[in-house]
Every structure is written in structure tokens, then in C-alpha cells.
Z-matrix of the N, CA and C atoms (Angstrom, degrees):
N
C 1 1.471
C 2 1.594 1 105.27
N 3 1.386 2 114.21 1 135.09
C 4 1.350 3 115.77 2 175.87
C 5 1.547 4 114.42 3 -71.53
N 6 1.217 5 114.41 4 146.01
C 7 1.533 6 121.21 5 179.49
C 8 1.507 7 110.90 6 -68.91
N 9 1.319 8 124.58 7 137.25
C 10 1.331 9 131.13 8 -177.30
C 11 1.547 10 108.47 9 -117.38
N 12 1.310 11 114.86 10 133.65
C 13 1.530 12 116.55 11 170.26
C 14 1.544 13 113.33 12 -71.30
N 15 1.304 14 110.56 13 116.68
C 16 1.613 15 115.04 14 -177.34
C 17 1.474 16 112.22 15 -51.21
N 18 1.390 17 122.66 16 -27.31
C 19 1.386 18 119.07 17 -179.82
C 20 1.507 19 115.65 18 -77.32
N 21 1.363 20 110.18 19 -19.14
C 22 1.479 21 119.26 20 179.28
C 23 1.506 22 116.99 21 -87.80
N 24 1.419 23 110.83 22 -4.06
C 25 1.472 24 116.00 23 -176.62
C 26 1.486 25 110.11 24 -77.93
N 27 1.348 26 115.54 25 145.96
C 28 1.506 27 116.94 26 179.63
C 29 1.563 28 108.39 27 -62.21
N 30 1.298 29 113.88 28 154.65
C 31 1.465 30 125.91 29 176.36
C 32 1.547 31 110.16 30 -55.87
N 33 1.271 32 121.25 31 -30.53
C 34 1.459 33 127.46 32 -175.34
C 35 1.409 34 109.79 33 -56.92
N 36 1.419 35 121.87 34 -35.03
C 37 1.420 36 126.13 35 -178.52
C 38 1.525 37 110.98 36 -64.89
N 39 1.158 38 119.14 37 -37.03
C 40 1.388 39 117.61 38 178.69
C 41 1.545 40 118.52 39 -82.60
N 42 1.244 41 117.01 40 -2.38
C 43 1.449 42 127.62 41 171.59
C 44 1.613 43 104.23 42 -93.69
N 45 1.311 44 112.12 43 142.91
C 46 1.492 45 117.90 44 171.36
C 47 1.491 46 110.71 45 -66.23
N 48 1.329 47 118.27 46 136.49
C 49 1.465 48 124.11 47 176.04
C 50 1.495 49 112.32 48 -94.03
N 51 1.355 50 116.65 49 109.88
C 52 1.436 51 120.25 50 -169.41
C 53 1.593 52 110.83 51 -108.64
N 54 1.218 53 117.23 52 26.14
C 55 1.425 54 121.24 53 179.33
C 56 1.483 55 114.87 54 -105.50
N 57 1.330 56 123.08 55 163.15
C 58 1.403 57 124.97 56 179.00
C 59 1.560 58 109.73 57 -52.41
N 60 1.416 59 116.44 58 135.28
C 61 1.387 60 119.78 59 176.23
C 62 1.508 61 117.13 60 -101.75
N 63 1.257 62 123.56 61 147.57
C 64 1.333 63 124.28 62 -175.98
C 65 1.644 64 109.97 63 -65.40
N 66 1.346 65 115.86 64 155.20
C 67 1.436 66 124.35 65 171.50
C 68 1.502 67 108.30 66 -88.57
N 69 1.357 68 114.69 67 102.84
C 70 1.465 69 125.74 68 177.30
C 71 1.532 70 109.58 69 -87.73
N 72 1.352 71 115.06 70 118.05
C 73 1.470 72 123.91 71 -171.71
C 74 1.467 73 103.01 72 -123.55
N 75 1.333 74 110.14 73 176.87
C 76 1.564 75 120.60 74 -178.84
C 77 1.456 76 104.73 75 -67.41
N 78 1.440 77 117.44 76 -38.32
C 79 1.427 78 116.52 77 -176.09
C 80 1.516 79 115.34 78 -73.85
N 81 1.275 80 123.03 79 -29.79
C 82 1.548 81 122.85 80 -179.17
C 83 1.578 82 107.04 81 -108.69
N 84 1.282 83 125.91 82 -0.18
C 85 1.577 84 123.02 83 175.33
C 86 1.535 85 112.72 84 -42.00
N 87 1.390 86 116.11 85 -45.22
C 88 1.460 87 113.53 86 -172.95
C 89 1.446 88 114.04 87 -71.36
N 90 1.341 89 119.60 88 -27.18
C 91 1.455 90 124.52 89 167.51
C 92 1.563 91 113.07 90 -55.43
N 93 1.357 92 115.09 91 -50.61
C 94 1.419 93 122.70 92 -175.33
C 95 1.592 94 108.50 93 -72.77
N 96 1.364 95 118.34 94 -39.97
C 97 1.440 96 117.81 95 176.68
C 98 1.615 97 111.77 96 -63.76
N 99 1.420 98 113.67 97 -40.00
C 100 1.475 99 114.07 98 169.72
C 101 1.457 100 119.57 99 -54.94
N 102 1.330 101 115.88 100 -44.18
C 103 1.462 102 119.22 101 173.08
C 104 1.565 103 113.15 102 -53.35
N 105 1.300 104 115.65 103 -38.50
C 106 1.500 105 119.91 104 -172.27
C 107 1.504 106 104.20 105 -73.79
N 108 1.327 107 120.18 106 -20.41
C 109 1.476 108 126.09 107 172.47
C 110 1.420 109 115.63 108 -89.09
N 111 1.406 110 115.14 109 0.93
C 112 1.510 111 121.76 110 -173.67
C 113 1.493 112 114.67 111 60.18
N 114 1.415 113 115.18 112 43.85
C 115 1.338 114 127.69 113 -177.94
C 116 1.583 115 108.14 114 -134.03
N 117 1.236 116 123.19 115 123.60
C 118 1.442 117 130.76 116 175.85
C 119 1.574 118 110.19 117 -81.78
N 120 1.175 119 115.93 118 101.92
C 121 1.550 120 127.54 119 -173.48
C 122 1.484 121 112.81 120 -104.22
N 123 1.376 122 114.78 121 116.26
C 124 1.621 123 115.76 122 175.02
C 125 1.597 124 102.78 123 -121.48
N 126 1.256 125 107.48 124 161.86
C 127 1.587 126 118.65 125 168.81
C 128 1.538 127 109.95 126 -74.96
N 129 1.199 128 116.31 127 137.23
C 130 1.437 129 124.92 128 173.69
C 131 1.414 130 114.34 129 -128.34
N 132 1.400 131 119.47 130 127.77
C 133 1.508 132 124.97 131 -169.99
C 134 1.602 133 103.03 132 -77.22
N 135 1.246 134 113.67 133 130.72
C 136 1.486 135 123.04 134 176.23
C 137 1.545 136 106.23 135 -74.00
N 138 1.207 137 124.02 136 -18.13
C 139 1.510 138 121.69 137 -178.16
C 140 1.515 139 110.31 138 -91.03
N 141 1.381 140 120.61 139 -60.15
C 142 1.490 141 127.07 140 -177.14
C 143 1.505 142 105.71 141 -87.78
N 144 1.110 143 130.11 142 -24.39
C 145 1.489 144 129.23 143 -173.36
C 146 1.442 145 122.83 144 81.63
N 147 1.323 146 111.86 145 7.41
C 148 1.619 147 118.87 146 -173.86
C 149 1.541 148 107.57 147 -92.42
N 150 1.388 149 113.83 148 146.42
C 151 1.446 150 123.99 149 171.67
C 152 1.520 151 110.85 150 -88.72
N 153 1.293 152 117.21 151 152.83
C 154 1.447 153 118.10 152 177.11
C 155 1.693 154 105.43 153 -144.14
N 156 1.424 155 110.47 154 159.93
C 157 1.320 156 121.21 155 173.17
C 158 1.521 157 109.77 156 -159.95
N 159 1.305 158 118.81 157 133.19
C 160 1.425 159 136.96 158 15.20
C 161 1.546 160 106.86 159 -73.51
N 162 1.470 161 112.55 160 163.43
C 163 1.469 162 122.31 161 -179.25
C 164 1.576 163 103.22 162 -65.71
N 165 1.473 164 106.23 163 150.17
C 166 1.429 165 116.18 164 176.54
C 167 1.576 166 112.73 165 -154.82
N 168 1.124 167 122.95 166 166.36
C 169 1.404 168 126.57 167 -178.17
C 170 1.541 169 118.28 168 -75.33
N 171 1.377 170 113.42 169 -13.08
C 172 1.457 171 117.32 170 175.28
C 173 1.529 172 106.21 171 -152.38
N 174 1.451 173 115.76 172 165.60
C 175 1.322 174 123.30 173 -176.47
C 176 1.542 175 113.11 174 -70.70
N 177 1.361 176 121.05 175 124.61
C 178 1.401 177 117.12 176 -172.21
C 179 1.562 178 109.05 177 -73.92
N 180 1.377 179 120.46 178 -8.88
C 181 1.527 180 116.96 179 -179.80
C 182 1.545 181 111.43 180 -93.72
N 183 1.331 182 118.15 181 -33.63
C 184 1.500 183 114.31 182 -167.86
C 185 1.587 184 106.07 183 -129.23
N 186 1.364 185 117.13 184 -3.60
C 187 1.375 186 128.03 185 -177.65
C 188 1.553 187 116.42 186 65.51
N 189 1.345 188 118.60 187 13.84
C 190 1.336 189 119.79 188 172.80
C 191 1.537 190 115.74 189 -56.67
N 192 1.278 191 122.01 190 148.95
C 193 1.468 192 118.16 191 169.07
C 194 1.525 193 111.79 192 -101.80
N 195 1.312 194 115.62 193 2.87
C 196 1.453 195 121.67 194 176.43
C 197 1.458 196 110.86 195 -83.25
N 198 1.389 197 117.29 196 109.00
C 199 1.558 198 116.21 197 176.28
C 200 1.423 199 107.52 198 -154.66
N 201 1.270 200 115.06 199 164.33
C 202 1.495 201 125.36 200 175.53
C 203 1.538 202 112.25 201 -133.10
N 204 1.292 203 113.51 202 157.05
C 205 1.452 204 119.38 203 -179.57
C 206 1.585 205 102.94 204 -90.67
N 207 1.320 206 114.10 205 123.39
C 208 1.526 207 119.23 206 -179.78
C 209 1.507 208 107.70 207 -129.95
N 210 1.422 209 113.18 208 152.25
C 211 1.382 210 121.89 209 179.06
C 212 1.575 211 108.34 210 -81.01
N 213 1.316 212 110.17 211 134.56
C 214 1.599 213 117.85 212 178.45
C 215 1.490 214 110.15 213 -110.26
N 216 1.266 215 119.08 214 160.90
C 217 1.419 216 127.05 215 -175.45
C 218 1.496 217 116.51 216 -55.68
N 219 1.305 218 115.59 217 -41.64
C 220 1.529 219 124.56 218 -176.34
C 221 1.468 220 109.61 219 84.17
N 222 1.285 221 119.36 220 8.81
C 223 1.525 222 123.96 221 174.73
C 224 1.501 223 108.94 222 -94.86
N 225 1.244 224 117.77 223 146.39
C 226 1.471 225 126.49 224 -178.03
C 227 1.451 226 117.49 225 -177.30
N 228 1.264 227 114.73 226 -163.43
C 229 1.468 228 122.08 227 178.14
C 230 1.532 229 117.23 228 -138.85
N 231 1.315 230 111.19 229 155.84
C 232 1.473 231 112.71 230 -176.82
C 233 1.636 232 105.93 231 -79.10
N 234 1.279 233 114.08 232 119.64
C 235 1.466 234 119.15 233 178.43
C 236 1.556 235 118.26 234 -98.37
N 237 1.355 236 112.48 235 -13.26
C 238 1.388 237 121.57 236 177.01
C 239 1.604 238 107.44 237 -176.49
N 240 1.306 239 111.64 238 164.41
C 241 1.437 240 113.77 239 -179.61
C 242 1.553 241 104.19 240 -163.75
N 243 1.320 242 115.20 241 163.87
C 244 1.413 243 124.50 242 171.70
C 245 1.534 244 112.77 243 -146.44
N 246 1.443 245 115.75 244 138.89
C 247 1.310 246 115.35 245 178.06
C 248 1.573 247 112.33 246 -107.32
N 249 1.364 248 119.66 247 125.46
C 250 1.354 249 118.63 248 -167.66
C 251 1.618 250 102.41 249 -98.64
N 252 1.422 251 113.61 250 131.95
C 253 1.355 252 117.41 251 177.59
C 254 1.540 253 113.41 252 -109.24
N 255 1.234 254 117.50 253 16.22
C 256 1.440 255 123.65 254 170.69
C 257 1.542 256 106.69 255 -143.34
N 258 1.255 257 117.67 256 143.69
C 259 1.563 258 118.18 257 178.48
C 260 1.432 259 110.83 258 -80.84
N 261 1.212 260 118.21 259 130.24
C 262 1.483 261 125.11 260 173.43
C 263 1.509 262 113.05 261 -92.10
N 264 1.327 263 116.07 262 -14.93
C 265 1.497 264 127.43 263 172.56
C 266 1.450 265 102.00 264 -133.12
N 267 1.442 266 101.00 265 129.83
C 268 1.533 267 110.09 266 -179.94
C 269 1.576 268 116.91 267 -50.34
N 270 1.435 269 113.21 268 -29.28
C 271 1.386 270 118.12 269 -171.36
C 272 1.664 271 109.93 270 -71.40
N 273 1.311 272 111.99 271 -11.66
C 274 1.508 273 114.87 272 -179.16
C 275 1.548 274 112.24 273 -98.35
N 276 1.288 275 117.66 274 -2.75
C 277 1.434 276 122.22 275 -174.01
C 278 1.536 277 115.37 276 -47.63
N 279 1.367 278 116.26 277 -39.00
C 280 1.423 279 119.10 278 -174.55
C 281 1.504 280 111.40 279 -80.00
N 282 1.353 281 118.93 280 -7.31
C 283 1.464 282 126.70 281 -172.04
C 284 1.507 283 107.70 282 -99.53
N 285 1.353 284 128.26 283 -18.33
C 286 1.360 285 127.12 284 179.13
C 287 1.503 286 113.97 285 -56.04
N 288 1.331 287 114.62 286 135.06
C 289 1.323 288 135.15 287 -3.29
C 290 1.607 289 107.07 288 -74.67
N 291 1.413 290 113.64 289 134.52
C 292 1.475 291 114.42 290 174.22
C 293 1.500 292 111.68 291 -126.53
N 294 1.239 293 119.39 292 165.69
C 295 1.565 294 118.79 293 179.72
C 296 1.506 295 108.62 294 -117.89
N 297 1.337 296 107.45 295 162.42
C 298 1.484 297 121.17 296 167.59
C 299 1.601 298 105.09 297 -134.32
N 300 1.315 299 109.04 298 124.64
C 301 1.700 300 114.58 299 -174.97
C 302 1.561 301 103.81 300 -112.44
N 303 1.231 302 106.52 301 147.10
C 304 1.501 303 116.95 302 168.76
C 305 1.555 304 107.02 303 -98.18
N 306 1.275 305 117.20 304 126.28
C 307 1.457 306 121.13 305 179.54
C 308 1.489 307 109.19 306 -112.70
N 309 1.308 308 110.67 307 125.03
C 310 1.534 309 117.78 308 172.42
C 311 1.436 310 108.27 309 -88.92
N 312 1.293 311 121.06 310 112.93
C 313 1.455 312 124.88 311 -176.36
C 314 1.583 313 107.14 312 -75.77
N 315 1.384 314 117.56 313 154.46
C 316 1.407 315 122.25 314 -175.33
C 317 1.543 316 106.77 315 -59.46
N 318 1.412 317 118.54 316 -29.14
C 319 1.506 318 121.73 317 174.35
C 320 1.460 319 120.80 318 -75.76
N 321 1.315 320 112.97 319 -2.33
C 322 1.544 321 119.58 320 174.11
C 323 1.551 322 112.47 321 106.02
N 324 1.226 323 128.91 322 -37.90
C 325 1.541 324 122.36 323 -179.23
C 326 1.549 325 108.80 324 -65.64
N 327 1.294 326 112.22 325 156.68
C 328 1.510 327 120.76 326 174.85
C 329 1.491 328 112.32 327 -107.54
N 330 1.198 329 120.01 328 141.69
C 331 1.591 330 123.56 329 176.43
C 332 1.434 331 105.07 330 -120.86
N 333 1.419 332 118.50 331 148.09
C 334 1.476 333 119.71 332 158.40
C 335 1.447 334 109.45 333 -97.09
N 336 1.386 335 109.87 334 136.12
C 337 1.520 336 114.53 335 176.89
C 338 1.587 337 107.95 336 -160.74
N 339 1.326 338 115.40 337 -157.83
C 340 1.447 339 117.93 338 176.78
C 341 1.491 340 107.62 339 -131.82
N 342 1.457 341 114.75 340 158.80
C 343 1.417 342 118.42 341 179.53
C 344 1.448 343 108.34 342 -100.57
N 345 1.279 344 114.77 343 140.92
C 346 1.531 345 124.01 344 178.26
C 347 1.461 346 110.28 345 -93.35
N 348 1.418 347 115.34 346 128.55
C 349 1.442 348 122.28 347 169.28
C 350 1.568 349 112.25 348 77.64
N 351 1.407 350 116.95 349 21.00
C 352 1.410 351 120.94 350 175.93
C 353 1.424 352 109.68 351 -120.60
N 354 1.407 353 117.43 352 122.72
C 355 1.498 354 116.96 353 171.15
C 356 1.412 355 112.39 354 -63.84
N 357 1.454 356 118.13 355 148.89
C 358 1.473 357 120.18 356 -174.66
C 359 1.645 358 109.96 357 -60.11
N 360 1.270 359 117.26 358 -30.22
C 361 1.327 360 119.91 359 179.23
C 362 1.497 361 118.17 360 -70.92
N 363 1.272 362 117.46 361 -12.41
C 364 1.464 363 128.77 362 179.11
C 365 1.496 364 117.37 363 -98.34
N 366 1.365 365 115.90 364 -6.87
C 367 1.528 366 117.91 365 176.34
C 368 1.619 367 111.45 366 -73.36
N 369 1.220 368 112.00 367 137.41
C 370 1.423 369 114.41 368 -179.20
C 371 1.532 370 107.39 369 -147.00
N 372 1.349 371 113.02 370 157.95
C 373 1.395 372 124.76 371 -177.57
C 374 1.574 373 108.68 372 -64.43
N 375 1.270 374 115.73 373 127.62
C 376 1.494 375 124.07 374 -177.38
C 377 1.413 376 111.13 375 82.70
N 378 1.266 377 126.96 376 6.13
C 379 1.421 378 118.96 377 171.32
C 380 1.460 379 120.97 378 -57.87
N 381 1.345 380 117.81 379 122.02
C 382 1.446 381 119.22 380 -176.00
C 383 1.409 382 118.87 381 -68.25
N 384 1.329 383 120.57 382 135.13
C 385 1.504 384 124.48 383 -172.66
C 386 1.505 385 114.27 384 -136.58
N 387 1.335 386 112.50 385 155.90
C 388 1.406 387 113.89 386 172.76
C 389 1.574 388 107.64 387 -134.93
N 390 1.340 389 118.43 388 152.02
C 391 1.359 390 126.72 389 -170.01
C 392 1.635 391 107.39 390 -62.54
N 393 1.254 392 121.79 391 149.46
C 394 1.420 393 127.05 392 162.51
C 395 1.454 394 109.13 393 -136.34
N 396 1.287 395 119.14 394 140.35
C 397 1.480 396 126.56 395 -168.59
C 398 1.671 397 104.74 396 -100.96
N 399 1.248 398 110.51 397 109.94
C 400 1.439 399 115.53 398 176.96
C 401 1.561 400 115.57 399 -97.95
N 402 1.244 401 120.11 400 101.30
C 403 1.485 402 127.27 401 -179.24
C 404 1.565 403 106.06 402 -69.87
N 405 1.251 404 117.65 403 92.09
C 406 1.548 405 115.40 404 -179.53
C 407 1.526 406 114.11 405 -89.02
N 408 1.267 407 119.54 406 -21.34
C 409 1.480 408 124.76 407 172.11
C 410 1.502 409 105.59 408 -142.66
N 411 1.390 410 113.74 409 176.80
C 412 1.523 411 123.06 410 171.69
C 413 1.510 412 109.04 411 -56.36
N 414 1.327 413 118.81 412 -36.90
C 415 1.439 414 119.31 413 -169.20
C 416 1.585 415 111.97 414 -116.96
N 417 1.225 416 114.08 415 10.18
C 418 1.537 417 113.55 416 173.93
C 419 1.493 418 117.02 417 -145.49
N 420 1.358 419 117.60 418 129.12
C 421 1.381 420 128.75 419 179.11
C 422 1.472 421 112.10 420 -122.53
N 423 1.329 422 119.58 421 125.65
C 424 1.386 423 124.14 422 -178.15
C 425 1.557 424 115.36 423 -105.87
N 426 1.259 425 117.94 424 142.72
C 427 1.483 426 122.11 425 -175.12
C 428 1.690 427 100.70 426 -83.25
N 429 1.270 428 111.09 427 124.22
C 430 1.444 429 117.00 428 168.21
C 431 1.608 430 103.62 429 -124.91
N 432 1.262 431 112.45 430 174.98
C 433 1.515 432 118.87 431 -171.41
C 434 1.646 433 110.15 432 -130.80
N 435 1.341 434 111.39 433 134.13
C 436 1.452 435 117.02 434 170.64
C 437 1.571 436 113.52 435 -110.95
N 438 1.324 437 117.29 436 149.95
C 439 1.389 438 118.62 437 -175.49
C 440 1.564 439 110.45 438 -75.16
N 441 1.255 440 114.04 439 135.83
C 442 1.551 441 119.99 440 176.38
C 443 1.587 442 100.56 441 -88.56
N 444 1.344 443 105.97 442 117.24
C 445 1.421 444 119.75 443 172.66
C 446 1.496 445 114.87 444 -90.13
N 447 1.416 446 112.98 445 133.81
C 448 1.352 447 117.09 446 -177.69
C 449 1.614 448 116.80 447 -67.17
């Protein structure tokens, strides 16, 4: 992991992160390690060449077990979203209404995330986005997305 100047870290790192944490396993650890390095890493099949997410032991398209972790562009588009008007987790109560967006990456896989700096009523199908790495703790970075403005 690259060294980061503590003065350059986002203020959120100094705040306690009280939201649900991801389950990091031996299958998906490279994905989460990549995010810490500000790189979006996905598995790519060595046989058919397709990327997939979430991580798994074999390609969901051709069933090959030959794959490698590769960095992807982080660019994509909103393929779906939902705006929550009640908190399903107490930690999100102050954010209501909040959204969760499905992002279809240029490489094909879809990720669930949030959009940064976009009001809920301005989210639209096909909205072009680019990944943003949110360092929420010393050991956890989340992928969020910013709108690509023309």
C-alpha cells in the first residue's frame, strides 16, 4: 500500500465509522486491498476475458478457474437506483432520504454504491460516472462515484 500523508487524508478518517462493514474474505480480499491502494480491482477470466463481481472461485460465464485480478477503469453509468425514505440501519438515520445506485462499469460488472455530490432527484438512468475512493477508516476504503460532467 502506498504511503499517504496524514495531513492529506480526508477528515472522515479521523471520525469513527459507525456504519455496517463489509465482510472481507479470502475470496474478496484483493478487491478490498485494491481499494485501499485507490485501485478498482476485479477478477478477469484468462479463458474468456470477461470481468466479474462479486469475487468468486471460477468464472461465472465459462466456469474456468483460471483468472487474475486486474485494475479496471472505474468508469461506468447508472443502471438503476433506489432512494430510501426510512433508515434500515440506525447509522443511516441522519441521511434519510439517501440513495443506493447500481453502477454498470465499462468493463461489464455492476457494483452497488453511492453517488457523491448528486442530489437524489438528479440521478438518472445512464448517468455517466467515475469511481472516487473514500477512505472511511485507516483500513477501509469504499468505492463511490462522481458524475462525469461534459
